[in-house]
C-alpha positions, -999 to +999 in steps of 0.1 A: +753-828-039+759-792-029+767-779-064+734-789-080+712-766-058+736-738-066+734-744-103+696-746-101+695-712-083+718-697-109+696-710-137+664-696-121+681-662-115+691-660-152+656-669-163+641-642-141+665-616-154+658-625-190+620-623-185+623-589-168+645-576-195+620-588-221+592-570-204+611-537-201+623-541-237+588-538-251+584-506-271+551-496-255+535-507-222+499-515-219+479-484-208+454-486-180+423-466-189+400-456-161+367-440-168+348-426-139+312-417-147+293-392-126+257-394-115+234-379-141+249-351-162+273-339-135+309-351-139+325-372-112+352-347-102+326-319-098+304-343-077+333-351-055+338-314-048+302-309-041+301-339-018+331-327+002+315-293+005+282-307+017+299-329+043+305-298+064+268-293+067+260-329+076+263-324+114+240-294+113+215-312+091+216-343+114+209-321+144+183-297+130+164-318+104+159-350+122+147-363+156+182-358+171+175-325+188+145-336+209+161-369+220+193-352+230+175-325+250+154-351+268+184-372+278+203-341+290+174-331+312+171-367+325+207-368+336+204-334+353+172-344+371+186-376+385+218-359+395+243-384+381+269-360+368+286-381+341+266-413+341+256-422+315+286-406+298+284-382+269+295-410+245+267-433+257+241-405+254+252-394+219+254-431+208+219-439+220+206-407+205+221-415+171+207-451+170+172-438+181+174-411+154+183-438+128+153-459+140+129-430+138+141-417+105+143-451+088+109-448+070+118-413+057+152-426+046+136-455+027+113-431+008+142-408-001+162-437-013+133-450-035+123-416-049+157-399-053+189-419-046+182-450-067+169-430-098+200-407-095+224-437-094+206-452-124+211-420-143+174-413-147+177-378-131+205-354-123+215-342-089+192-312-087+162-333-097+172-359-071+173-332-044+138-320-054+125-355-055+140-364-021+127-332-003+090-341+001+094-370+025+117-350+048+094-319+045+064-340+055+082-354+085+092-320+097+058-304+091+041-331+112+063-320+142+062-282+136+038-259+153+016-236+131+028-205+151+065-213+143+056-217+106+037-184+106+066-167+123+091-176+096+067-170+068+062-135+082+100-130+086+106-141+051+078-119+038+063-147+017+027-147+005+004-169+025+006-204+010-024-225+002-010-255+021+020-261+043+036-283+016+040-253-006+065-237+019+102-237+009+127-256+030+143-224+042+111-217+061+104-253+072+138-261+087+141-232+112+104-235+122+109-272+128+141-265+148+125-241+173+095-264+176+118-293+185+135-271+211+102-262+227+090-298+227+122-311+241+121-285+270+085-294+277+094-331+280+124-322+301+103-302+325+079-331+331+109-353+338+122-329+365+090-329+385+091-364+402+128-361+410+123-325+423+097-339+447+122-364+461+147-336+466+121-315+485+111-345+507+147-353+515+156-316+522+126-312+545+134-343+564+170-334+569+160-299+580+135-312+605+162-336+619+186-307+623+212-322+598+220-289+582+256-299+573+246-330+553+241-323+516+205-333+506+218-343+471+239-370+487+209-386+503+184-381+475+205-395+448+201-432+458+164-427+461+161-411+427+182-439+411+161-465+429+128-449+417+141-447+381+151-484+382+119-496+398+096-479+372+119-491+343+127-455+334+147-461+303+119-482+287+093-455+295+114-426+284+126-441+251+091-454+243+076-420+250+102-401+229+098-425+199+060-424+201+060-386+202+072-387+165+043-409+153 
């Protein structure tokens, strides 16, 4: 009873060795041919190099060419105005800013995908043609949010002839003009956020001074009132709604 299983195992081992020897004894093994095609006329290795190079510019493009800047500035001023040092945390603020940026930029991304990405993947245009086809939707978005004075400043600094329309401006003029316009708009919205909370600080400070409580920090007393006011008016709903509507 015990020898039969041993004999069976020996037979299986011999068969496996014979099959493996037959495989290695073949004169030529089957070759695996891989063909990696690039997008358009640019080869795949060159495209990989270009993509890896452009990845270093992705953070700057995300910050300066989308709605990220304005939203981040508004949230920063909001946290400073309320006085909650690290609440919400930086991870929460950046995460919410990224999702709101994706929400606002979704129509632009859909147009770029239709005009440039899908034709490039299908091989109907090369990379440079895809970049040119995908620029107008992003340029239109930035021009809607850019002040004329900022555009005129960079046109003058670049010493370009006066264009017939703003759509004729190159991206090297539109991007920095859009960036400083977003900075100004974000600071303006942050200022208006500071005003109601500053009034609460003034009222609390005046009250403590009149009561002679000079050793008691006013920020310790005003913080609960500011948080209570923000919660009662549903502050997150109002601020997020205002910021998103400001891009329409």
